LUMFI-405168 format. One record per residue (C-alpha): residue in three letters; y, z, x. Coordinates in steps of 0.1 Angstrom, whole numbers, plus 5000, padded with zeros to 4 digits. Each point is the difference from the previous one (the first is absolute). Layout:
N
{Ala, {Y, Z, X}}
...
//
This chain:
668
{Met, {4775, 1821, 7035}}
{Ala, {5032, 4981, 5007}}
{Val, {5013, 5029, 5022}}
{Ser, {4967, 5001, 5019}}
{Glu, {5001, 4962, 5007}}
{Lys, {5036, 5004, 5012}}
{Asn, {4990, 5027, 5025}}
{Ile, {4972, 4978, 5013}}
{Leu, {5023, 4971, 5005}}
{Asn, {5025, 5022, 5018}}
{Arg, {4973, 5012, 5024}}
{Leu, {4989, 4964, 5006}}
{Tyr, {5036, 4990, 5007}}
{Phe, {5004, 5029, 5024}}
{Ile, {4967, 4992, 5019}}
{Ala, {5010, 4963, 5001}}
{Gly, {5034, 5010, 5014}}
{Cys, {4985, 5022, 5026}}
{Met, {4976, 4972, 5011}}
{Phe, {5029, 4976, 5001}}
{Val, {5020, 5023, 5022}}
{Phe, {4969, 5007, 5022}}
{Gly, {4995, 4962, 5003}}
{Ile, {5036, 4995, 5011}}
{Ala, {4996, 5028, 5026}}
{Val, {4969, 4984, 5014}}
{Met, {5017, 4966, 5002}}
{Val, {5030, 5016, 5018}}
{Lys, {4976, 5018, 5024}}
{Leu, {4981, 4968, 5007}}
{Arg, {5032, 4981, 5007}}
{Asn, {5011, 5028, 5023}}
{Ile, {4968, 4999, 5019}}
{Gln, {4999, 4962, 5002}}
{Tyr, {5036, 4994, 5010}}
{Asp, {5015, 5032, 5013}}
{Gln, {4969, 5015, 5018}}
{Gly, {4978, 4970, 5002}}
{Ala, {5007, 4992, 5036}}
{Ala, {4992, 5035, 5011}}
{Tyr, {4968, 5001, 4981}}
{Arg, {4989, 4965, 5012}}
{Ala, {5008, 5011, 5036}}
{Lys, {4979, 5031, 4995}}
{Ala, {4972, 4981, 4985}}
{Ser, {5001, 4975, 5029}}
{Glu, {5001, 5029, 5025}}
{Arg, {4968, 5014, 4986}}
{Ile, {4984, 4966, 5006}}
{Val, {5015, 4987, 5032}}
{Lys, {5016, 5021, 5028}}
{Asp, {5012, 4993, 5035}}
{Phe, {4981, 5018, 5027}}
{Val, {5011, 5006, 5036}}
{Ile, {4982, 4981, 5028}}
{Pro, {5003, 5022, 5030}}
{Ala, {5012, 4984, 5032}}
{Asn, {4978, 5003, 5031}}
{Arg, {5015, 5026, 5022}}
{Gly, {5009, 4987, 5035}}
{Asn, {4979, 5010, 5030}}
{Val, {5008, 5025, 5027}}
{Tyr, {4992, 4990, 5035}}
{Ser, {5000, 5017, 5034}}
{Val, {5021, 4988, 5029}}
{Asn, {4969, 4983, 5013}}
{Gly, {4995, 4981, 4967}}
{Asn, {4971, 5022, 4988}}
{Leu, {4999, 5006, 4962}}
{Leu, {5009, 5036, 4991}}
{Ala, {5003, 4997, 4962}}
{Thr, {4993, 4972, 4976}}
{Ser, {4995, 4993, 4963}}
{Ile, {4965, 4988, 4991}}
{Pro, {4996, 4983, 4966}}
{Lys, {4974, 5016, 4977}}
{Tyr, {4988, 4985, 4967}}
{Asp, {4985, 5013, 4968}}
{Ile, {4980, 4974, 4980}}
{Arg, {4998, 5004, 4962}}
{Phe, {4986, 4978, 4972}}
{Asp, {5013, 4991, 4966}}
{Ala, {4967, 4997, 4980}}
{Leu, {5016, 4983, 4970}}
{Thr, {5016, 4971, 5019}}
{Pro, {4970, 4978, 5009}}
{Lys, {4984, 4979, 4972}}
{Thr, {4965, 5010, 4990}}
{Ser, {4986, 4968, 5017}}
{Val, {5018, 5008, 5032}}
{Phe, {4991, 5036, 5000}}
{Glu, {4963, 4994, 4994}}
{Ala, {4997, 4972, 5025}}
{Asn, {5017, 5019, 5028}}
{Leu, {4990, 5036, 4994}}
{Lys, {4968, 5001, 5020}}
{Pro, {5013, 4980, 5030}}
{Leu, {5031, 5022, 5001}}
{Cys, {4979, 5032, 4999}}
{Asp, {4976, 4987, 5027}}
{Ser, {5030, 4994, 5022}}
{Leu, {5015, 5034, 4993}}
{Ala, {4966, 5017, 5008}}
{Lys, {5003, 4986, 5036}}
{Phe, {5029, 5023, 5007}}
{Pro, {4987, 5029, 5021}}
{Gly, {4997, 5033, 4981}}
{Lys, {5007, 4984, 4966}}
{Lys, {4979, 4997, 4968}}
{Thr, {4970, 4978, 4995}}
{Ser, {5003, 4967, 4981}}
{Ala, {4984, 5015, 4969}}
{Gln, {5024, 5030, 5000}}
{Tyr, {5029, 4976, 5003}}
{Gln, {4988, 4979, 4971}}
{Arg, {4997, 5031, 4977}}
{Leu, {5034, 5011, 5011}}
{Phe, {5016, 4966, 4991}}
{Arg, {4982, 4997, 4967}}
{Lys, {5010, 5035, 4989}}
{Ala, {5036, 4992, 5009}}
{Arg, {4999, 4968, 4979}}
{Ala, {4985, 5019, 4971}}
{Asn, {5026, 5027, 5002}}
{Lys, {5028, 4975, 5004}}
{Asn, {5009, 5015, 5034}}
{Arg, {5028, 4979, 5015}}
{Tyr, {5004, 5021, 5031}}
{Leu, {4966, 5005, 5015}}
{Leu, {5001, 5013, 5036}}
{Val, {4977, 4979, 5022}}
{Ala, {5010, 5010, 5035}}
{Arg, {5026, 5022, 5016}}
{Asn, {5019, 5001, 5033}}
{Leu, {4987, 4967, 5014}}
{Gly, {5012, 4987, 5033}}
{Tyr, {5014, 4965, 5002}}
{Ser, {4968, 4983, 5011}}
{Glu, {4979, 5017, 4973}}
{Tyr, {5026, 4991, 4974}}
{Met, {5000, 4963, 5010}}
{Arg, {4962, 5000, 4999}}
{Met, {4999, 5015, 4965}}
{Arg, {5025, 4974, 4988}}
{Lys, {4975, 4973, 5006}}
{Phe, {4973, 5016, 4978}}
{Pro, {4989, 4982, 4968}}
{Met, {5024, 5006, 4971}}
{Leu, {5025, 5019, 5022}}
{Lys, {5009, 4968, 5018}}
{Met, {5013, 4985, 4967}}
{Ser, {5036, 5006, 4990}}
{Pro, {5008, 5034, 4986}}
{Phe, {5004, 4985, 4965}}
{Lys, {4964, 4985, 5001}}
{Gly, {4981, 5023, 5022}}
{Gly, {5016, 5034, 4992}}
{Leu, {5008, 5010, 5036}}
{Ile, {5027, 5027, 5004}}
{Val, {5012, 5007, 5036}}
{Glu, {5021, 5031, 5009}}
{Gln, {5014, 5001, 5035}}
{Lys, {5013, 5030, 5019}}
{Thr, {5007, 5008, 5036}}
{Lys, {4988, 5028, 5021}}
{Arg, {5018, 5012, 5032}}
{Glu, {4977, 5001, 5030}}
{His, {5005, 5016, 5034}}
{Pro, {4977, 4982, 5025}}
{Met, {5005, 5026, 5026}}
{Gly, {4988, 5027, 4976}}
{Gly, {5016, 5035, 5003}}
{Ile, {5017, 4992, 5034}}
{Ala, {5038, 5000, 4994}}
{Gln, {4994, 4997, 4962}}
{Arg, {5028, 5024, 4991}}
{Thr, {5024, 4982, 5023}}
{Ile, {4990, 4966, 4987}}
{Gly, {5004, 5016, 4966}}
{Tyr, {4999, 4987, 4964}}
{Glu, {5020, 4996, 4968}}
{Arg, {4985, 5017, 4970}}
{Ile, {5010, 5012, 4965}}
{Asp, {4991, 5036, 4993}}
{Asp, {4990, 5016, 4967}}
{Asn, {5037, 5006, 4990}}
{Gly, {5009, 4963, 5006}}
{His, {5018, 5007, 5032}}
{Val, {4996, 4976, 5029}}
{Thr, {4989, 5017, 5032}}
{Arg, {5005, 4980, 5033}}
{Pro, {4987, 5017, 5031}}
{Gly, {4998, 4982, 5033}}
{Ile, {5010, 4964, 5010}}
{Asp, {4983, 4984, 4970}}
{Gly, {5020, 5022, 4977}}
{Ala, {5033, 4998, 5020}}
{Phe, {5001, 4962, 5000}}
{Gly, {4980, 4994, 4968}}
{Leu, {5030, 4997, 4976}}
{Lys, {5020, 4975, 5022}}
{Tyr, {4973, 4980, 5017}}
{Leu, {4963, 5007, 4992}}
{Arg, {5000, 5003, 4962}}
{Gly, {5008, 4964, 4991}}
{Thr, {5010, 4989, 4964}}
{Asn, {4976, 5004, 4971}}
{Gly, {4993, 4971, 4977}}
{Lys, {4991, 5000, 4963}}
{His, {4974, 4983, 4977}}
{Ala, {4994, 5001, 4963}}
{Lys, {4969, 5016, 4985}}
{Gln, {4987, 5000, 4965}}
{Gln, {4987, 5032, 4983}}
{Ile, {4963, 4997, 4991}}
{Gly, {4994, 5036, 4991}}
{Lys, {5012, 5035, 5005}}
{Asn, {5015, 5002, 5035}}
{Gln, {4982, 4967, 5008}}
{Trp, {5020, 4970, 5011}}
{Lys, {4989, 4965, 5010}}
{Pro, {5020, 4976, 5022}}
{Ile, {5013, 4969, 4983}}
{Asn, {5015, 4967, 5011}}
{Asp, {5037, 5009, 5007}}
{Ala, {5026, 4973, 5007}}
{Asn, {5024, 5028, 5009}}
{Lys, {4977, 5017, 5025}}
{Ile, {5018, 5012, 5031}}
{Glu, {4980, 5001, 5032}}
{Pro, {5004, 5031, 5022}}
{Lys, {5017, 4997, 5034}}
{Asp, {4981, 5018, 5027}}
{Gly, {5017, 5026, 5022}}
{Leu, {5010, 4994, 5036}}
{Asp, {4980, 5012, 5030}}
{Val, {5012, 5029, 5022}}
{Tyr, {4993, 5001, 5037}}
{Thr, {5001, 5035, 5013}}
{Thr, {5005, 5013, 5036}}
{Ile, {4966, 5018, 4999}}
{Asp, {4975, 4990, 5027}}
{Val, {4965, 5004, 4987}}
{Asn, {4985, 5007, 5034}}
{Ile, {5026, 5027, 5008}}
{Gln, {4997, 5013, 4965}}
{Asp, {4962, 5004, 5004}}
{Ile, {5004, 5018, 5033}}
{Ala, {5026, 5024, 4986}}
{His, {4980, 5007, 4968}}
{His, {4968, 5009, 5017}}
{Ala, {5016, 5020, 5028}}
{Leu, {5018, 5021, 4974}}
{Leu, {4969, 5003, 4978}}
{Arg, {4978, 5013, 5029}}
{Gln, {5025, 5027, 5008}}
{Leu, {5006, 5011, 4964}}
{Glu, {4962, 5004, 4995}}
{Phe, {4996, 5018, 5033}}
{Tyr, {5028, 5025, 4993}}
{Glu, {4993, 5002, 4962}}
{Ala, {5037, 4994, 4994}}
{Glu, {5016, 4997, 4966}}
{His, {5018, 4967, 5006}}
{Gly, {5016, 4979, 5027}}
{Cys, {5018, 4968, 5008}}
{Val, {5006, 4976, 5029}}
{Val, {5025, 4972, 5004}}
{Val, {5002, 4974, 5027}}
{Met, {5033, 4981, 5005}}
{Glu, {5009, 4971, 5022}}
{Val, {5028, 5013, 5022}}
{Glu, {5024, 4970, 5002}}
{Thr, {4998, 4989, 4963}}
{Gly, {4992, 5031, 4980}}
{Glu, {4971, 4982, 4984}}
{Ile, {4973, 5024, 4988}}
{Arg, {4967, 4988, 5014}}
{Ala, {4979, 5028, 4985}}
{Ile, {5004, 5028, 4975}}
{Ser, {4971, 5023, 4989}}
{Asn, {5003, 5029, 4975}}
{Leu, {4968, 5020, 4994}}
{Gly, {4995, 5030, 4977}}
{Arg, {4970, 5023, 4996}}
{Thr, {4980, 5000, 4968}}
{Lys, {4981, 5029, 4985}}
{Lys, {4969, 4985, 5014}}
{Gly, {5014, 5000, 5035}}
{Thr, {5005, 4963, 5003}}
{Tyr, {5033, 4982, 5007}}
{Tyr, {5018, 4972, 4983}}
{Glu, {5035, 4985, 4996}}
{Arg, {5014, 5024, 4973}}
{Leu, {5037, 5002, 5008}}
{Asn, {5023, 4982, 5024}}
{Tyr, {5008, 5031, 5021}}
{Ala, {5017, 4981, 5028}}
{Val, {5027, 4987, 4977}}
{Gly, {5001, 5026, 4972}}
{Glu, {4994, 5034, 5015}}
{Ser, {5029, 5019, 5015}}
{His, {4990, 5030, 5021}}
{Glu, {5012, 5022, 5028}}
{Pro, {4994, 4978, 5031}}
{Gly, {4995, 5029, 5024}}
{Ser, {5001, 4993, 5038}}
{Thr, {5005, 4962, 4996}}
{Phe, {5035, 5008, 4990}}
{Lys, {5007, 5017, 5033}}
{Val, {5007, 4966, 5015}}
{Met, {5029, 4995, 4975}}
{Ala, {5014, 5034, 5007}}
{Leu, {4999, 4996, 5038}}
{Met, {5015, 4965, 4997}}
{Ala, {5029, 5014, 4980}}
{Ala, {5008, 5026, 5027}}
{Leu, {4997, 4974, 5028}}
{Glu, {5023, 4975, 4981}}
{Asp, {5026, 5027, 4993}}
{Lys, {4997, 5009, 5038}}
{Val, {4997, 5038, 4993}}
{Ile, {4970, 5000, 5023}}
{Asp, {4981, 4976, 5024}}
{Thr, {4963, 4997, 5006}}
{Ala, {5002, 5024, 5030}}
{Thr, {5018, 5028, 4980}}
{Val, {4979, 5032, 5004}}
{Ile, {4988, 5017, 4968}}
{Asp, {4985, 5035, 5000}}
{Thr, {4971, 4999, 4976}}
{Lys, {4991, 5036, 5008}}
{Leu, {4963, 5010, 4999}}
{Gly, {4993, 4980, 4968}}
{Thr, {5020, 5018, 4974}}
{Lys, {5037, 5003, 4992}}
{Arg, {5021, 5015, 4972}}
{Phe, {5025, 4978, 4981}}
{Tyr, {5021, 5017, 4973}}
{Gly, {4973, 5026, 4993}}
{Arg, {4971, 4975, 5000}}
{Thr, {4975, 4995, 5028}}
{Ile, {4993, 4965, 5013}}
{Ser, {4969, 4996, 5022}}
{Asp, {4983, 4974, 5022}}
{Ser, {4963, 4995, 5005}}
{Arg, {5005, 5017, 5034}}
{Gly, {5028, 5012, 5023}}
{His, {5018, 4975, 5022}}
{Gly, {5028, 5021, 5014}}
{Lys, {5030, 4981, 5014}}
{Ile, {4995, 4962, 4997}}
{Ser, {5021, 4969, 4999}}
{Ala, {5011, 4984, 4967}}
{Ala, {4977, 4970, 5008}}
{Arg, {4971, 5023, 5006}}
{Ala, {5007, 5019, 4968}}
{Leu, {4993, 4968, 4981}}
{Glu, {4970, 4991, 5021}}
{Val, {4983, 5033, 4992}}
{Ser, {5014, 5000, 4965}}
{Ser, {5017, 5034, 5003}}
{Asn, {5014, 5012, 4966}}
{Ile, {5021, 5026, 5018}}
{Gly, {5014, 4975, 5025}}
{Leu, {5012, 4975, 4973}}
{Ala, {5012, 5028, 4977}}
{Thr, {5020, 5015, 5028}}
{Ile, {5016, 4967, 5010}}
{Ile, {5011, 4992, 4964}}
{Asp, {5011, 5036, 4991}}
{Glu, {5020, 5006, 5031}}
{His, {5019, 4967, 4998}}
{Tyr, {5004, 4994, 4963}}
{Ser, {4999, 5034, 4982}}
{Ser, {5039, 5002, 5000}}
{Asn, {5001, 4964, 4986}}
{Pro, {4967, 4991, 4983}}
{Lys, {5016, 4970, 4983}}
{Lys, {5003, 4983, 5033}}
{Phe, {4962, 5001, 5004}}
{Ile, {4994, 4989, 4964}}
{Lys, {5025, 4971, 5004}}
{Arg, {4980, 4987, 5030}}
{Ile, {4968, 5001, 4979}}
{Lys, {5016, 4983, 4971}}
{Asn, {5016, 4973, 5022}}
{Trp, {4964, 4990, 5007}}
{Gly, {4994, 4997, 4963}}
{Leu, {4973, 5026, 4999}}
{His, {5014, 5016, 4969}}
{Asp, {4996, 4969, 4978}}
{Thr, {4972, 4978, 4989}}
{Leu, {4991, 4968, 5018}}
{Asp, {5003, 4981, 4967}}
{Ile, {4968, 4982, 5005}}
{Pro, {4987, 4979, 4970}}
{Ile, {4968, 5021, 4995}}
{Ile, {5006, 5023, 4970}}
{Gly, {4997, 5037, 5005}}
{Glu, {5017, 5005, 5034}}
{Gly, {5004, 5037, 5008}}
{Lys, {5035, 5015, 5002}}
{Pro, {5009, 5016, 5034}}
{Ile, {5016, 5034, 4999}}
{Val, {5025, 5009, 5028}}
{Pro, {5019, 5032, 4990}}
{Glu, {5036, 5009, 5010}}
{Pro, {5022, 5030, 4997}}
{Gly, {5006, 5009, 4963}}
{Asp, {4966, 4988, 4988}}
{Asn, {4976, 5025, 4983}}
{Ile, {4975, 4998, 5028}}
{Trp, {5026, 5006, 5028}}
{Ser, {5001, 5032, 5020}}
{Lys, {5007, 5011, 5035}}
{Asn, {4964, 4992, 5008}}
{Ala, {5002, 4965, 4986}}
{Leu, {5014, 4985, 5032}}
{Pro, {4974, 5014, 5025}}
{Ser, {4973, 4992, 4975}}
{Met, {5011, 4964, 4997}}
{Ala, {4999, 4997, 5038}}
{Tyr, {4962, 5002, 5000}}
{Gly, {4994, 4981, 4967}}
{Tyr, {5002, 5026, 4972}}
{Asn, {5025, 5004, 4971}}
{Leu, {5002, 4962, 4996}}
{Gln, {4978, 4972, 4987}}
{Leu, {4992, 4965, 5011}}
{Thr, {4974, 4974, 4990}}
{Pro, {4975, 4988, 5027}}
{Leu, {5016, 4965, 4997}}
{His, {5034, 5015, 5006}}
{Thr, {4989, 5018, 5031}}
{Leu, {4982, 4969, 5013}}
{Thr, {5031, 4979, 4995}}
{Phe, {5020, 5023, 5024}}
{Tyr, {4973, 5000, 5026}}
{Asn, {4997, 4962, 4997}}
{Ala, {5038, 4998, 5008}}
{Ile, {4993, 5020, 5032}}
{Ala, {4973, 4975, 5010}}
{Asn, {5023, 4971, 4989}}
{Asn, {5027, 5009, 5026}}
{Gly, {5021, 5018, 4975}}
{Gln, {5001, 4974, 4972}}
{Met, {4988, 5014, 4966}}
{Val, {4984, 4975, 4978}}
{Lys, {4990, 5003, 4963}}
{Pro, {4962, 5003, 4994}}
{Arg, {4989, 4967, 4984}}
{Phe, {4969, 4993, 4980}}
{Ile, {5007, 4964, 4989}}
{Lys, {5002, 4969, 5022}}
{Ala, {5004, 4972, 4975}}
{Val, {4995, 4988, 4964}}
{Lys, {4984, 4966, 4995}}
{Ala, {4991, 4976, 4973}}
{Phe, {4968, 4985, 5014}}
{Asp, {5011, 4992, 5036}}
{Lys, {5037, 4996, 4992}}
{Glu, {5022, 5030, 5010}}
{Val, {5021, 5013, 4971}}
{Glu, {5016, 5030, 5019}}
{Val, {4996, 5013, 5035}}
{Phe, {5007, 5036, 5009}}
{Asp, {5017, 5005, 5034}}
{Lys, {5005, 5031, 5022}}
{Gln, {5025, 5025, 4986}}
{Val, {5020, 5021, 5026}}
{Leu, {5010, 5034, 4987}}
{His, {5017, 5012, 5032}}
{Lys, {5007, 4977, 5030}}
{Gln, {4999, 5030, 5024}}
{Ile, {4990, 5035, 4990}}
{Cys, {5011, 5015, 5033}}
{Ser, {5014, 4994, 5035}}
{Glu, {4978, 4982, 5026}}
{Gln, {4999, 5032, 5020}}
{Thr, {4987, 5022, 4972}}
{Leu, {4975, 4972, 4990}}
{Lys, {4985, 4998, 5036}}
{Glu, {4998, 5038, 5002}}
{Ile, {4982, 5003, 4967}}
{Gln, {4976, 4972, 5008}}
{Glu, {4991, 5017, 5033}}
{Ile, {4994, 5033, 4983}}
{Leu, {4978, 4984, 4973}}
{Lys, {4980, 4984, 5027}}
{Asn, {4996, 5033, 5018}}
{Val, {4988, 5017, 4967}}
{Val, {4968, 4980, 5003}}
{Val, {4998, 5002, 5038}}
{Arg, {5006, 5037, 5004}}
{Gly, {5011, 5015, 4967}}
{Thr, {4984, 5009, 4967}}
{Gly, {4985, 4966, 4997}}
{Arg, {4983, 5000, 5035}}
{Lys, {4965, 4998, 4984}}
{Met, {5010, 4965, 4989}}
{Tyr, {5009, 4989, 5035}}
{Ser, {4982, 4969, 5013}}
{Lys, {5006, 4985, 5035}}
{Asn, {4990, 4966, 4986}}
{Phe, {5024, 4999, 4970}}
{Ser, {5035, 5016, 4996}}
{Met, {5012, 5017, 4968}}
{Ala, {5032, 5020, 4992}}
{Gly, {5006, 5023, 4971}}
{Lys, {5003, 5035, 4986}}
{Thr, {4974, 5024, 4985}}
{Gly, {5009, 5020, 4969}}
{Thr, {4984, 5031, 4984}}
{Ala, {5018, 5016, 4970}}
{Arg, {4990, 5027, 4976}}
{Thr, {4998, 4990, 4963}}
{Asp, {4999, 5019, 4968}}
{Tyr, {5013, 5031, 5019}}
{Gln, {5025, 5012, 4973}}
{Asp, {4977, 5029, 4992}}
{Tyr, {4995, 5011, 5036}}
{Glu, {4974, 5027, 4993}}
{Ala, {4979, 4975, 4981}}
{Trp, {5005, 4974, 5028}}
{Leu, {4987, 5025, 5026}}
{Lys, {4967, 5002, 4980}}
{Asp, {4997, 4962, 4997}}
{Arg, {5020, 4983, 5027}}
{Lys, {5009, 4964, 4993}}
{Tyr, {5017, 4975, 5023}}
{Val, {5012, 4964, 5002}}
{Ser, {4990, 4983, 5032}}
{Ser, {5018, 4969, 5012}}
{Phe, {5007, 4976, 5029}}
{Ala, {5027, 4974, 5002}}
{Gly, {5005, 4976, 5029}}
{Tyr, {4996, 4965, 5014}}
{Phe, {4980, 4979, 5024}}
{Pro, {4998, 4987, 5027}}
{Thr, {5027, 5021, 5015}}
{Glu, {5015, 4974, 5023}}
{Thr, {5003, 4972, 4975}}
{Pro, {4995, 5015, 4965}}
{Lys, {4983, 4976, 4976}}
{Tyr, {4990, 5024, 4972}}
{Ser, {5012, 5034, 4988}}
{Cys, {4977, 5023, 4979}}
{Ile, {5000, 5033, 4981}}
{Val, {4970, 5020, 4990}}
{Val, {5004, 5029, 4975}}
{Ile, {4970, 5022, 4989}}
{His, {5005, 5027, 4974}}
{Lys, {4981, 5033, 4999}}
{Pro, {4972, 4994, 5025}}
{Ser, {4974, 5028, 5001}}
{Thr, {5013, 5026, 5024}}
{Glu, {4964, 5009, 5009}}
{Val, {4998, 4966, 5016}}
{Gly, {5036, 4996, 5013}}
{Tyr, {5035, 4994, 4989}}
{Tyr, {5023, 4991, 5030}}
{Gly, {5015, 4966, 4999}}
{Ala, {4986, 4992, 5035}}
{Asp, {4965, 5007, 4987}}
{Val, {5001, 4987, 4965}}
{Thr, {5024, 4970, 4999}}
{Gly, {5003, 4991, 5037}}
{Pro, {4964, 4986, 5002}}
{Val, {5007, 4977, 4970}}
{Phe, {5032, 4987, 5017}}
{Lys, {4981, 4994, 5032}}
{Ser, {4971, 4983, 4983}}
{Ile, {5023, 4977, 4981}}
{Ala, {5021, 4992, 5031}}
{Gln, {4971, 4992, 5023}}
{Lys, {4981, 4980, 4974}}
{Ile, {5030, 4979, 4991}}
{Phe, {5007, 4994, 5037}}
{Thr, {4964, 4991, 5006}}
{Asp, {4997, 4976, 4970}}
{Thr, {5035, 4985, 5004}}
{Pro, {5012, 5003, 5036}}
{Leu, {5036, 4994, 5007}}
{Val, {4992, 4975, 5028}}
{Asp, {4976, 4972, 4991}}
{Glu, {4973, 4996, 5027}}
{Val, {4982, 4967, 5003}}
{Glu, {4967, 5001, 5018}}
{Ser, {4979, 4969, 5007}}
{Leu, {4963, 5005, 4993}}
{Glu, {4975, 4972, 5006}}
{Val, {4970, 5020, 4987}}
{Lys, {4984, 4984, 4969}}
{His, {4975, 5014, 4976}}
{Ala, {4976, 4976, 4983}}
{Ala, {4997, 5019, 4967}}
{Val, {5038, 5004, 4998}}
{Glu, {5005, 4963, 5008}}
{Thr, {4975, 4990, 4972}}
{Gln, {5017, 5023, 4975}}
{Phe, {5034, 4987, 5008}}
{Glu, {4989, 4964, 4998}}
{Ala, {4986, 5006, 4965}}
{Tyr, {5032, 5017, 4989}}
{Tyr, {5022, 4972, 5014}}
{Asn, {4979, 4974, 4982}}
{Thr, {5004, 5018, 4967}}
{Ala, {5037, 5003, 5005}}
{Gln, {5003, 4963, 5007}}
{Thr, {4977, 4988, 4972}}
{Tyr, {5016, 5017, 4971}}
{Lys, {5036, 4992, 4991}}
{Thr, {5003, 4997, 4962}}
{Ile, {4968, 5014, 4988}}
{Met, {4988, 5036, 5001}}
{Pro, {4975, 5008, 5028}}
{Asn, {4972, 5025, 4999}}
{Val, {5012, 5031, 5019}}
{Val, {4973, 5023, 4986}}
{Gly, {4982, 5016, 5030}}
{Leu, {5029, 4996, 5024}}
{Pro, {5018, 5030, 5016}}
{Ala, {5030, 5009, 4979}}
{Met, {5026, 4992, 5027}}
{Asp, {4984, 4966, 5007}}
{Ala, {5000, 4991, 4963}}
{Val, {5036, 5011, 4996}}
{Ala, {5011, 4980, 5030}}
{Leu, {4982, 4969, 4988}}
{Leu, {5014, 5002, 4965}}
{Glu, {5036, 5009, 5010}}
{Asn, {5000, 4971, 5024}}
{Met, {4992, 4978, 4970}}
{Gly, {5032, 5013, 4984}}
{Leu, {4983, 5024, 4975}}
{Lys, {5011, 5035, 4991}}
{Val, {4971, 5024, 5007}}
{Asn, {4995, 5033, 4982}}
{Phe, {4973, 5023, 5012}}
{Lys, {4990, 5037, 5004}}
{Gly, {4980, 5017, 5027}}
{Ala, {4985, 4987, 5032}}
{Gly, {4967, 4984, 5008}}
{Ile, {4982, 4969, 4986}}
{Val, {5012, 4978, 4971}}
{Lys, {4976, 5006, 4970}}
{Lys, {5018, 4980, 4973}}
{Gln, {5029, 4975, 4997}}
{Ser, {5021, 4995, 4968}}
{Val, {5000, 4962, 5003}}
{Ala, {4966, 4983, 5002}}
{Glu, {4991, 4978, 5029}}
{Gly, {5010, 4964, 4995}}
{Lys, {5027, 5007, 4975}}
{Lys, {5034, 4982, 5004}}
{Ile, {5026, 5022, 5015}}
{Lys, {5038, 4998, 5005}}
{Lys, {5025, 5015, 5024}}
{Asn, {5010, 5037, 4993}}
{Gln, {4971, 5005, 4976}}
{Asn, {4988, 5036, 4998}}
{Ile, {4964, 5006, 5012}}
{Val, {4983, 5034, 4996}}
{Leu, {4972, 5010, 5023}}
{Glu, {4976, 5028, 4994}}
{Ile, {4993, 5017, 5033}}
{Ser, {4973, 5026, 5008}}
//
């Protein structure tokens, strides 16, 4: 019995000892948690309750050179409701009036449906009920005045989530050039166009931050935050784009692409003296046969330029004085063998001058000139081309500029046929913008300027940075060569391959181009012939104001493919329309004729403009351009799409307004 009691006591002592050791371990762990890891756990607990969220800064606007809005950030609002915040008395007293107000929103639920929705949310303790999504500013301000929602968030339960949406008032016109800044599925930032190129430095702005409290899984509610940092909006970028010229270029290109059922094409219009890009359109064909701005072909696509490069080849020979414009070239009967390969013309020209060879775009003529005078020293010709910078990028700020390819002896693609092929625009690659830059230098009396898309960066009306003309080459050639080339380019339109474009009322100069493409498999190419048609030049011939290049890829050969037929009419249409709309000489004509209806309409418009200064007028029913002029003269920033009559305005009539306030008009 005594032994048994002793064993029991030993067991009790053992158990008591284990419990004592366990207790000490627990105390040590608690101390460790409290003192050594306490701060980390407290921070983690706090993080689960309160967290800083980014307040995105409003992205700066992008404007045309005329001051028209090309891209803007429009605020959008999601309205949510914390069903547990309002007291029962507040909830019951305001529920029906709130739901009656919500029911007046077009296309929304009835008052009874809203009441059931709110009561169900309160019963289910829903603290993140979605009430409305993607509201405009005027709709948001209207909803904030509704019963219960007009109370503070801690009394009425209102939760507002703001986001911004990038809008392009001109729609698809120049959208790729205007560009954007987006984050793809892999988290990489893509920055096409002007918006993307200048987004990081100017447009993006600085984000703010605001604390929110967690009220459920992935549900956060804003709280009063003394450490809140307000966002700083981005700066505004003023481009060199002229919306009128842009519209002309876009539709001229679109018409021709549709007529020739081409794969894609581009057009660029540049101001000769400054290098400012007045218009750039890039249109690609969809599977449905429609066209939209898919890629920036003018900037990013390097391709064999074809006959437009013959100008550079002939200028090199003239500058090196190996020929003159009167040198006679034997182009045979339209075919000639060079190192075992046949080069052909569209027809035979026989013996013609070097100048005439360019006018009629003779492949044989240019290949003969370059081969005879540079085959023993091809690097001399390549050096001349590189001295013009045609082998290197233009280093423009728009991302994705295509890399030119100008081969030289020793390269993989060099052969004995390389030199004669380069003479008429094969075996090398340039972007359309690069080709235009060279032609622009010819128009600009030999001075090559860098293409420029940006004119200034502003904060409101204050200039932050101004972008001036950049000269790449003060003089690309001698005055004699320049005058000779200018005369030949004029004659191309008067009596050469571009003679279909000739107009006795308006002068143009330039060069047609037709090049094979996708011809590596020659047998396959013969079955399905594909070409690149182009025209590069300037206008008016005597005092050039604008240069322009048009490139159209893979037009239907059943309709036509020569540059003079496909791209020449686009160039002519753009040139004549620009000249008609914006003549170089201002003409003032005095007309005393008055029209009673016009006088009455103007009087009403003038009275409206004089009456409203600090309050919002009613512009619904006005023509879009009249409404825009009226509001912009009041110092407001007007955003709109389309053309026609104003159907809706974002700020209601009679509301107080301030200078530089954004106004959105709905046009139809």
